[in-house]
C-alpha positions, 0 to 999 in steps of 0.5 A: 133349677139348682139346689143351693150347696149346703155345707156344715162345718163339723169340726175345726182342728188347728195344728199348732206345731206343724206336723204334731197333734192338733187341737179341736176348737170351737171357733177360730179367727182368720188371720190377715194372711188368710190362715187359721190363728194357731194353725201351723204357727210353729215349726220345727227345723233341723240344724239346716233349717229344713222343717221336720216332719214325720217322713224325715224323722219317723220318731216324730210319729212317737211324740204326743202334744196337748196344747193349752192355746190360751196359755200358749203351752204344750204338753209333750210326751214321747219314748222315754220322755215326759210329759212335760208341760212348756210355754211356747214363747217363754220356754222356747229354748226348753222346747228346742232342748226336749225335741233335740233329746227326743229326736237325737238331732239339734231342733229349732223352734220357729214362730210365725204368728201371722201366716203360720208355716202352710205346705201350700204356699200359693194357697195357704188358706184352711183346708176342708175335709169331708167326713165321708173321706 
């Protein structure tokens, strides 16, 4: 007889802006697309519309973010910049300007509130990572 598999979810972290800091949440809704609400809901893109990440833009690693998901705000701090708190919907142009200044290139902020911007388009659901990893 096999023993039933038991897993315990120790922590839930969503990453509101793809490639930036995450925020731990007590609970989270699953969207119609199968993703976690607010996980990678926003994405920074370059002038050509390509996603910006730390591999392509190493300076992004120097940016720290703190989110208030209920208020839909982000507090950003970077090298020689910040901290400043901006509303992700009402101040999207200011968010773009802040990142453009810090990263030294034109940056756009894209939003997809339903499915987010997952890395794996074939299987966009949440990823579980063992605490033993």
